C-alpha positions in Angstrom: -62.6 71.2 -137.7 -61.7 73.9 -135.2 -58.0 74.7 -135.4 -56.2 76.8 -132.7 -53.0 78.7 -133.7 -51.1 80.0 -130.7 -48.0 82.2 -131.5 -46.9 85.6 -130.1 -46.1 86.8 -133.7 -49.2 87.7 -135.6 -47.6 87.3 -139.0 -46.7 83.7 -138.2 -50.2 83.0 -137.1 -51.7 84.5 -140.3 -49.0 82.8 -142.4 -49.8 79.4 -141.0 -53.6 79.9 -141.4 -53.0 81.0 -145.0 -51.0 77.8 -145.7 -53.8 75.7 -144.2 -56.5 77.5 -146.2 -54.4 76.9 -149.3 -54.3 73.2 -148.6 -57.9 72.9 -147.4 -60.0 75.7 -148.8 -63.2 76.5 -146.8 -62.8 73.2 -144.8 -61.8 74.5 -141.3 -62.4 77.3 -138.8 -59.6 79.0 -137.1 -59.1 80.7 -133.7 -55.9 82.5 -132.6 -54.1 83.1 -129.4 -51.0 85.3 -128.8 -49.7 83.6 -125.6 -50.1 80.5 -123.5 -52.7 82.0 -121.2 -54.8 83.1 -124.1 -54.5 79.6 -125.6 -55.9 78.1 -122.4 -58.8 80.6 -122.3 -59.6 79.6 -125.9 -59.6 75.9 -125.2 -61.9 76.4 -122.2 -64.4 78.2 -124.4 -64.1 76.0 -127.4 -62.0 72.8 -127.4 -60.2 72.6 -130.8 -59.7 69.5 -132.9 -56.1 70.6 -133.7 -53.9 73.1 -132.0 -50.5 74.6 -133.0 -48.6 75.8 -130.0 -45.4 77.9 -130.3 -42.9 77.1 -127.5 -41.6 80.6 -126.9 -44.5 82.8 -126.0 -44.8 85.5 -123.3 -46.8 85.0 -120.0 -46.8 81.2 -120.5 -44.9 79.2 -123.0 -46.4 76.5 -125.2 -45.3 73.5 -123.2 -46.7 75.0 -120.0 -49.9 75.7 -121.8 -50.0 72.2 -123.2 -49.8 70.7 -119.8 -53.0 72.4 -118.8 -54.8 72.2 -122.2 -54.4 68.5 -122.6 -56.5 68.0 -119.5 -59.2 70.4 -120.7 -59.4 68.8 -124.1 -57.9 65.2 -124.3 -59.1 64.6 -127.9 -57.2 67.6 -129.3 -54.2 66.8 -131.5 -51.4 69.1 -130.2 -48.6 70.2 -132.6 -45.6 72.0 -131.0 -43.9 74.8 -133.1 -40.4 75.9 -132.4 -37.6 77.8 -134.1 -35.0 75.8 -132.2 -34.0 72.2 -133.1 -33.7 71.4 -129.4 -34.1 67.7 -128.5 -35.2 68.6 -124.9 -38.2 70.5 -126.3 -39.2 67.6 -128.5 -38.7 65.1 -125.6 -40.9 67.3 -123.3 -43.5 67.6 -126.0 -43.7 63.8 -126.4 -44.1 63.3 -122.6 -47.0 65.8 -122.8 -48.7 63.7 -125.5 -48.1 66.2 -128.3 -48.9 64.6 -131.7 -46.0 66.3 -133.6 -43.1 68.7 -133.2 -42.5 71.0 -136.2 -39.6 73.4 -136.8 -40.3 76.9 -138.0 -40.6 78.0 -140.7 -43.0 75.1 -141.5 -42.9 74.1 -145.2 -46.2 73.3 -147.1 -45.4 69.6 -147.8 -44.6 68.8 -144.1 -47.7 70.6 -142.9 -49.9 68.7 -145.4 -48.4 65.4 -144.3 -49.1 66.1 -140.6 -52.6 67.4 -141.3 -53.5 64.4 -143.5 -52.2 62.0 -140.9 -54.3 63.7 -138.2 -57.5 63.6 -140.3 -57.0 59.9 -140.8 -56.4 59.4 -137.1 -59.3 61.6 -136.0 -61.6 59.6 -138.3 -60.4 56.3 -136.9 -60.9 57.5 -133.3 -64.3 58.9 -134.1 -65.4 55.7 -135.8 -64.2 53.6 -132.8 -65.8 55.9 -130.2 -69.0 56.0 -132.2 -69.2 52.2 -132.5 -69.1 52.0 -128.7 -71.7 54.8 -128.5 -74.0 53.0 -130.9 -73.8 49.7 -129.1 -74.5 51.5 -125.7 -77.5 53.2 -127.2 -79.0 50.1 -128.7 -78.3 48.1 -125.5 -79.8 50.7 -123.3 -82.9 51.2 -125.5 -83.6 47.5 -125.8 -83.2 47.0 -122.0 -85.4 49.9 -121.2 -88.1 48.6 -123.6 -88.1 45.3 -121.7 -87.4 46.4 -118.1 -88.5 50.1 -118.1 -86.2 53.1 -118.0 -86.1 53.1 -114.2 -84.4 49.7 -114.3 -81.9 50.7 -117.0 -78.6 52.5 -116.5 -77.8 54.7 -119.5 -74.0 55.2 -119.7 -73.0 58.8 -119.3 -71.3 60.6 -122.2 -71.0 63.9 -120.4 -73.6 66.6 -120.2 -74.4 67.1 -123.9 -77.1 68.3 -126.1 -78.7 65.2 -127.6 -81.3 65.1 -130.4 -83.3 62.1 -131.7 -85.0 61.7 -135.1 -87.5 58.9 -135.2 -88.5 58.0 -138.8 -91.6 56.0 -139.8 -91.7 54.4 -143.2 -95.3 53.3 -143.9 -94.8 51.2 -146.9 -96.7 47.8 -147.3 -94.8 46.5 -150.3 -91.8 44.5 -149.0 -89.2 45.3 -151.6 -90.0 49.0 -151.6 -89.9 49.2 -147.9 -86.6 47.4 -147.8 -85.1 49.8 -150.3 -86.4 52.9 -148.5 -85.0 51.6 -145.2 -81.6 50.7 -146.7 -81.3 54.0 -148.6 -82.2 56.3 -145.7 -80.1 54.3 -143.2 -77.0 54.4 -145.5 -77.4 58.1 -146.5 -77.9 59.4 -143.0 -75.2 57.3 -141.5 -72.7 58.4 -144.2 -73.6 62.0 -143.6 -73.1 61.6 -139.8 -69.7 59.9 -140.4 -68.5 62.7 -142.6 -69.4 65.6 -140.3 -67.2 66.2 -137.3 -69.7 68.7 -135.8 -71.6 65.6 -134.6 -69.7 64.4 -131.5 -71.5 61.0 -131.4 -74.2 59.5 -133.6 -76.1 56.2 -133.6 -78.3 55.1 -136.6 -80.3 52.0 -135.8 -83.7 50.3 -135.9 -85.5 50.2 -132.6 -87.5 47.2 -131.3 -90.6 48.4 -133.2 -88.7 48.7 -136.5 -88.6 52.5 -136.7 -85.4 54.1 -138.0 -83.8 56.1 -135.2 -81.0 58.6 -135.4 -79.5 59.9 -132.1 -76.6 62.4 -132.1 -74.8 64.6 -129.8 -74.3 68.1 -131.3 -74.5 71.7 -130.1 -76.3 72.6 -133.4 -77.9 69.8 -135.3 -79.5 72.1 -137.9 -77.3 70.7 -140.7 -78.5 67.2 -139.9 -82.1 68.3 -139.7 -81.8 69.9 -143.1 -80.2 66.8 -144.6 -82.8 64.4 -143.2 -85.6 66.6 -144.4 -84.1 66.8 -147.9 -83.7 63.0 -148.0 -87.3 62.4 -147.1 -88.5 65.0 -149.6 -86.7 63.1 -152.3 -89.4 60.3 -152.0 -92.5 62.4 -152.6 -94.8 59.5 -153.3 -93.9 57.5 -150.2 -95.4 57.9 -146.7 -92.3 58.8 -144.7 -92.6 60.8 -141.5 -90.0 62.1 -139.1 -90.3 63.3 -135.5 -87.6 65.0 -133.5 -86.9 66.0 -129.9 -83.9 67.3 -127.9 -82.7 66.5 -124.4 -79.6 66.7 -122.2 -79.0 63.0 -121.5 -79.5 59.6 -123.1 -82.1 58.6 -120.5 -84.1 61.7 -121.3 -83.7 61.0 -125.0 -85.2 57.5 -124.4 -88.2 59.1 -122.7 -88.6 61.5 -125.7 -88.5 58.5 -128.0 -91.4 56.9 -126.0 -93.3 60.2 -126.2 -92.8 60.3 -130.0 -94.2 56.7 -130.1 -97.3 57.7 -128.2 -97.9 60.7 -130.5 -96.7 59.1 -133.8 -100.2 58.1 -135.1 -100.7 61.8 -135.8 -98.7 61.3 -139.0 -101.9 59.8 -140.5 -103.5 63.2 -140.6 -100.7 65.7 -140.1 -97.8 66.3 -142.6 -94.7 65.2 -140.8 -92.5 64.9 -143.9 -90.3 67.7 -142.5 -88.9 66.9 -139.0 -91.8 67.6 -136.6 -90.6 68.8 -133.2 -92.5 66.9 -130.6 -92.8 70.1 -128.5 -94.6 71.9 -131.2 -96.9 69.0 -131.8 -97.9 68.9 -128.1 -99.0 72.5 -128.5 -101.6 71.8 -131.2 -104.9 72.8 -129.6 -106.9 69.8 -131.0 -104.1 67.3 -130.5 -106.2 64.9 -128.4 -109.0 64.9 -131.0 -106.6 64.3 -133.9 -105.1 61.3 -132.1 -108.5 60.0 -131.3 -109.4 60.3 -135.0 -106.2 58.4 -135.9 -107.0 55.8 -133.3 -110.4 55.1 -134.8 -109.0 54.9 -138.4 -106.3 52.6 -137.2 -108.8 50.4 -135.4 -110.7 50.2 -138.7 -107.6 49.2 -140.7 -106.7 46.5 -138.2 -110.1 44.9 -138.5 -109.9 45.3 -142.3 -106.5 43.6 -142.4 -107.7 40.6 -140.4 -111.0 40.4 -142.4 -113.5 41.3 -139.6 -116.3 42.3 -142.0 -119.0 42.7 -139.4 -116.8 44.9 -137.2 -115.9 46.9 -140.3 -119.6 47.4 -141.0 -120.3 48.5 -137.4 -117.4 50.9 -137.3 -118.4 52.5 -140.6 -121.9 53.1 -139.2 -120.5 54.5 -136.0 -118.2 56.9 -138.0 -121.2 58.4 -139.8 -122.8 59.2 -136.5 -119.7 60.6 -134.9 -119.9 64.4 -135.2 -116.5 64.9 -133.6 -114.8 62.8 -136.3 -116.6 64.8 -139.0 -115.4 68.0 -137.4 -111.8 66.7 -137.2 -112.0 65.5 -140.8 -112.4 69.1 -141.9 -109.2 70.1 -140.1 -106.7 67.4 -141.3 -104.3 67.1 -144.1 -106.3 64.9 -146.5 -103.4 64.3 -148.9 -101.4 62.7 -146.1 -104.2 60.5 -144.9 -105.1 59.4 -148.4 -101.4 58.6 -149.2 -101.3 56.4 -146.2 -104.7 54.7 -146.9 -104.1 54.1 -150.5 -100.9 52.2 -149.7 -102.4 50.1 -146.9 -105.8 49.4 -148.5 -104.8 49.5 -152.2 -107.7 51.8 -153.0 -108.0 55.3 -154.4 -109.5 58.0 -152.2 -110.9 61.2 -153.6 -113.7 62.3 -151.3 -113.6 65.8 -149.9 -116.4 65.4 -147.4 -116.7 63.0 -144.4 -119.6 61.0 -145.6 -117.9 60.3 -148.9 -114.7 59.4 -147.1 -116.5 56.8 -144.9 -118.2 55.3 -148.0 -114.8 55.0 -149.8 -113.2 53.6 -146.6 -115.9 50.8 -146.3 -115.6 50.0 -150.0 -111.8 49.7 -149.8 -112.0 47.3 -146.8 -114.6 45.2 -148.6 -112.4 44.8 -151.7 -109.2 43.8 -150.0 -107.5 41.1 -152.1 -103.8 42.0 -152.1 -103.5 41.1 -148.4 -105.7 38.0 -148.3 -103.0 36.0 -146.5 -103.5 38.3 -143.4 -107.1 37.2 -143.0 -106.2 33.6 -142.1 -102.6 34.2 -141.1 -101.6 31.4 -138.7 -99.7 33.1 -135.9 -98.2 29.8 -134.9 -96.0 30.1 -138.0 -94.4 33.2 -136.4 -94.2 31.4 -133.0 -92.5 28.4 -134.6 -90.0 30.7 -136.4 -89.1 32.3 -133.1 -88.7 29.0 -131.3 -86.3 27.8 -134.0 -84.3 31.1 -134.3 -84.4 32.7 -130.9 -80.6 32.7 -130.7 -80.5 34.9 -133.8 -82.0 38.2 -134.9 -85.8 37.9 -134.2 -86.5 41.6 -133.9 -89.8 43.0 -135.2 -87.9 44.7 -138.0 -86.3 41.4 -139.2 -89.2 39.0 -138.7 -91.9 41.4 -140.2 -89.7 41.7 -143.3 -89.2 37.9 -143.4 -93.0 37.4 -143.4 -93.6 40.2 -145.8 -95.5 42.4 -143.3 -95.0 46.0 -142.3 -93.5 46.3 -138.8 -96.5 48.3 -137.6 -99.1 45.7 -138.7 -96.9 42.8 -137.8 -96.9 44.1 -134.2 -100.6 44.8 -134.2 -101.5 41.5 -135.8 -99.5 39.5 -133.3 -101.1 41.4 -130.4 -104.5 41.0 -131.9 -104.1 37.2 -132.3 -102.3 36.4 -129.0 -103.1 39.2 -126.6 -99.4 39.5 -126.0 -96.7 41.9 -127.2 -94.3 40.3 -129.6 -91.2 41.5 -127.6 -92.6 39.8 -124.5 -93.2 36.6 -126.3 -89.6 36.5 -127.6 -88.2 37.2 -124.1 -90.3 34.4 -122.7 -88.9 32.0 -125.3 -85.4 33.0 -124.7 -85.6 32.8 -120.9 -87.3 29.4 -120.9 -84.5 28.1 -123.2 -81.9 29.7 -120.9 -83.5 27.8 -117.9 -83.3 24.5 -119.8 -79.6 25.2 -120.7 -78.7 25.9 -117.1 -80.6 22.8 -115.8 -78.9 20.5 -118.4 -75.4 21.9 -117.9 -74.4 22.9 -114.4 -71.0 24.2 -115.6 -72.3 26.6 -118.2 -71.4 30.2 -117.5 -73.8 33.1 -117.5 -72.0 34.6 -120.5 -72.3 31.4 -122.5 -76.0 31.1 -121.6 -76.7 34.7 -122.6 -75.0 34.2 -126.0 -76.7 30.9 -126.6 -80.2 32.4 -126.3 -79.6 35.6 -128.3 -78.3 38.2 -125.8 -75.1 40.1 -126.5 -75.1 41.9 -123.1 -74.6 39.7 -120.0 -75.9 42.4 -117.8 -79.0 42.8 -119.9 -79.7 39.1 -119.9 -79.2 38.9 -116.1 -81.7 41.6 -115.5 -84.3 40.1 -117.8 -83.7 36.6 -116.3 -84.2 38.0 -112.8 -87.4 39.8 -113.8 -88.9 36.6 -115.2 -87.7 34.1 -112.6 -87.1 36.1 -109.5 -83.4 35.1 -109.3 -80.2 35.9 -111.1 -79.0 33.2 -113.6 -75.9 32.5 -111.5 -78.2 31.6 -108.5 -80.6 29.7 -110.6 
């Protein structure tokens, strides 16, 4: 934490810092001020987490400085220092929202008690504020996915530096995928909770099932390093991470959408270390790389649903495609093969394009471990949603329930129905909401929203209006 020590006597400032460093070695950073005006200037430059203010200082005393400083930094815990056991000082300090009032000289035991209490309080406050932030982010992202960002109001959290990490876990085996998601979610969330340099953070799965980390921090390099180290600890798993920065949550959402549009590049480009979306857009052959990935993805989709004739036609087309051959010579083969070996359960060793296409066709022809996908009855999923629409029926949850990866669950549903899964869920919920309202004229909008699976009344009302043309209250 940043700790401000304001006292006109240099030896007292150094003595107090020395005591704090003895109690908490290498844990905090310290800034000093020799009078009230200097304290205000320091708070304006860098709001501290904790501030010790001496009452009797030249130019401006501690209480006068506190009156100004508490408006500049409401979250700071202010501790008044005084050499006088004067009740009026203590009373004034309390009215100015000081956390504590300590008599000089401060003894080590008292200082430790006050500091430990503040740390507990700061952690509680941070956890509470962060819960609200996380809920706001999830609500806003879900609403923007369904209504568009122009129709969504992202709550302001001040003008901050935000960063997003969007993590893709391409693992077909259900138990392994669940373990990876659980481990990464837990370790990243724990790291964010422990580090006060992150003002806010949200760790959640978006509507497509990707693990997202959004935080507000002036310098997120510590978090970037941690996420990269976590991903590198799974060298045999296809895990990719993309990152972007912006100045508001609405801009972060747009960056998330941009990442989604470019994320297929992870098939041929090593994204194990956080790939900045800005640097990716500067790759000269980006369009060709994405086109290559699109063709490979199309092939896999048809392989997974057992379209043998289409697979044969695509293989033949690949051999004739000179651009694909050219791109093949400029991609990260180890990344592509790691992905394909997991999806198609086939070993890839070819180092030339013709050999690669031959192995790709052979792998698709030998698919046996995913036989259920070939004749997968999509009505099973639809029935599941109709029965559970009031609960969690997100892509992340339902794909895991049916032992499919989120990516291919989404693509399979669209392939079989021609409709996005999220749109189908919304239609089911709105139709049931209409039935509820028609059958019970006294039901409230809030009760209706909760009964069909929405936690935000505002979100539900906007979705309802989009699908029916009227607000639920008017309906």
